[in-house]
C-alpha positions in Angstrom: 87.6 135.0 -68.5 86.7 131.5 -69.7 88.8 128.7 -68.2 89.7 125.8 -70.5 88.6 122.5 -69.0 90.9 119.5 -69.5 89.5 116.4 -71.0 89.6 113.0 -69.3 92.7 111.9 -71.3 94.5 115.2 -70.6 93.8 114.8 -66.9 95.1 111.2 -67.0 98.3 112.2 -68.9 99.0 115.0 -66.4 98.5 112.7 -63.5 100.8 110.1 -65.1 103.6 112.7 -65.7 103.4 114.0 -62.1 103.5 110.4 -60.8 106.6 109.7 -63.0 108.4 112.8 -61.9 107.7 112.2 -58.2 108.8 108.5 -58.6 112.1 109.6 -60.0 112.7 112.3 -57.4 111.5 110.5 -54.3 112.2 106.9 -55.4 115.6 107.3 -57.0 117.3 110.7 -56.8 116.6 111.5 -53.1 117.6 108.0 -51.8 120.8 108.1 -53.9 121.7 111.4 -52.5 121.2 110.2 -48.9 123.1 107.0 -49.6 126.0 108.9 -51.1 126.1 111.4 -48.2 125.9 108.6 -45.6 128.7 106.7 -47.3 131.0 109.8 -47.3 130.1 111.1 -43.8 129.5 107.8 -41.9 131.3 105.1 -43.9 131.3 102.5 -41.1 127.7 103.0 -40.1 126.6 102.9 -43.7 128.1 99.5 -44.1 126.3 98.2 -41.0 129.0 98.9 -38.4 130.6 95.5 -39.2 133.3 94.1 -36.9 136.3 92.2 -38.1 138.4 89.6 -36.4 141.4 87.8 -38.1 140.4 89.4 -41.4 136.8 88.1 -41.3 133.5 89.9 -40.5 132.3 88.3 -37.2 129.3 90.5 -36.5 127.9 94.0 -36.2 128.6 96.5 -33.5 124.9 97.3 -32.9 123.6 93.7 -33.1 124.2 91.4 -30.1 125.4 87.8 -30.2 125.0 84.9 -27.8 128.1 83.7 -26.0 128.0 80.6 -23.8 131.8 80.0 -23.1 133.0 80.7 -19.6 135.9 82.8 -20.9 133.6 85.2 -22.7 131.3 88.0 -21.4 127.7 86.8 -21.5 124.9 88.8 -23.1 121.3 89.3 -21.8 118.8 86.5 -22.3 117.2 86.4 -25.7 114.0 84.7 -26.9 115.7 84.0 -30.2 119.2 83.4 -28.9 120.4 86.4 -30.9 119.9 84.2 -34.0 123.1 82.4 -33.3 122.9 78.7 -34.4 124.8 75.7 -35.6 124.2 73.5 -38.6 125.3 69.9 -38.8 126.3 67.8 -41.8 122.6 66.8 -42.3 121.5 70.4 -42.5 119.8 70.4 -39.0 119.9 73.9 -37.4 120.0 74.3 -33.6 120.7 77.1 -31.2 123.8 76.8 -29.0 121.8 75.3 -26.2 120.6 72.5 -28.5 117.0 73.6 -29.1 115.6 73.9 -32.6 116.4 77.0 -34.6 113.2 78.9 -35.1 114.5 81.0 -38.0 115.8 84.6 -38.2 113.7 86.8 -36.0 113.7 89.5 -33.4 111.5 90.3 -30.4 110.7 88.8 -27.0 108.4 86.2 -25.5 106.4 89.1 -24.1 105.5 87.1 -20.9 103.4 88.9 -18.3 105.1 89.0 -14.8 102.5 86.4 -13.6 103.4 83.9 -16.4 104.9 80.7 -14.9 107.1 80.3 -18.0 108.8 83.6 -17.2 109.5 82.5 -13.6 110.8 79.2 -14.8 113.1 80.8 -17.4 114.5 83.3 -14.9 115.0 80.6 -12.2 116.9 78.4 -14.7 119.1 81.3 -15.9 119.8 82.3 -12.3 120.8 78.8 -11.3 123.1 78.6 -14.3 124.7 82.0 -13.6 125.3 81.2 -9.9 126.8 77.8 -10.8 129.2 79.4 -13.2 130.0 82.4 -11.0 130.6 81.0 -7.5 130.7 83.6 -4.8 128.0 85.7 -6.4 124.8 86.0 -4.4 121.3 86.1 -5.9 120.8 89.7 -4.7 124.0 90.8 -6.4 123.0 89.7 -9.9 122.2 92.8 -12.1 118.6 92.8 -13.4 119.6 93.0 -17.1 121.4 89.6 -16.9 118.0 88.0 -16.1 115.7 90.0 -18.3 115.5 90.0 -22.1 115.4 93.1 -24.2 112.4 94.0 -26.4 114.3 93.2 -29.6 116.2 90.1 -28.3 119.3 91.5 -30.1 120.6 94.1 -27.6 124.4 94.4 -28.0 124.9 96.0 -24.6 124.8 95.0 -20.9 125.2 97.3 -17.9 128.6 98.0 -16.5 127.6 96.2 -13.3 126.6 93.1 -15.4 130.0 93.1 -17.0 132.0 93.6 -13.9 130.3 90.8 -12.0 131.5 88.3 -14.6 135.2 89.2 -14.4 136.2 86.5 -11.9 134.7 83.7 -14.0 136.3 85.1 -17.2 139.7 85.4 -15.6 139.6 81.9 -14.3 138.5 80.3 -17.6 140.7 82.4 -19.9 143.9 82.6 -17.8 144.0 86.3 -18.2 144.6 88.7 -15.3 141.5 90.3 -13.8 143.1 93.7 -14.4 143.4 93.0 -18.1 139.8 92.0 -18.4 138.7 95.1 -16.4 140.8 97.3 -18.8 139.0 95.7 -21.8 135.6 96.3 -20.3 136.5 100.0 -19.6 137.7 100.4 -23.2 134.3 99.3 -24.5 132.1 101.1 -21.9 129.9 103.8 -23.3 128.9 106.6 -21.1 125.5 108.1 -20.4 123.8 110.0 -23.3 124.7 113.7 -22.8 126.3 112.5 -19.5 122.8 112.5 -17.9 120.5 110.1 -19.7 120.5 106.3 -19.3 123.4 104.4 -17.8 126.9 103.2 -18.7 126.7 100.3 -21.1 129.2 97.7 -22.3 129.3 96.3 -25.8 129.6 92.5 -25.3 130.8 91.6 -28.8 133.7 94.1 -28.8 134.8 93.0 -25.3 134.8 89.4 -26.4 136.8 90.1 -29.5 139.5 91.8 -27.4 139.4 88.9 -24.9 139.9 86.4 -27.8 142.9 88.5 -29.0 144.4 88.6 -25.6 144.1 84.8 -25.2 146.0 84.4 -28.5 149.0 86.3 -27.3 
C-alpha cells in the first residue's frame, strides 16, 4: 500500500495546529481548571493566606516579618530583614535597623562557618538578645534565634525560641505571662504526622494576638 507523503507546507500546517491546540489546553484550560479548583477547595491559600488586622491586610501567614519591638515576638535573623523597610518623605528606603534597603529579595548570606562576618553577626545578635532578655544565659538561647533560614523569610521559630522571650514581652507589653504563653500555644504547630520535624510557632500570628490583647 502506497503511503501518501505530506508536503512541507502540510507538515508546517499540521505542526502549527498541534502547537495551537496544546497551547490552549496547557496554557489556558488546564491552569484555569486548577485555579478554579484551588479557589473553591482552598480559598484562603489561593489568595496567599493573607492575614488581617483592624480590617487591613498586614501580611501573609507563610511569609515571615521582622519585629524589633520588645513587646513582640522576634523572628529569626534574615539577610534581607524579611523585606520590611521604612520610606521617609524624601523617598529614601531603609530597613528597620537603619541600613539601606537592598530591594525585594529572598535568600541568605550563605557564609561558611569559618567566615568572620558570620561570627561577627552572631556575636552582635547574641549581645542584643542578652541585653534585651536579662536572666537568659548564652547556652540557653535556641539555635534558630541566631541562625538565618535559607529563604530569609521563614515565618516560624521553634517553641523553645518563643518561650524564652515571654519574660521580655510580658514586661514590655504589660500583659500577664500566662496570657502570652496561651497565645504562643494557640499558634504552635505540631510535628508533621506527629513524628517529623519539631513544634513551630508562627511569629506574625502571635504578634497580632499580642497587639489585640494590648488594645484591650
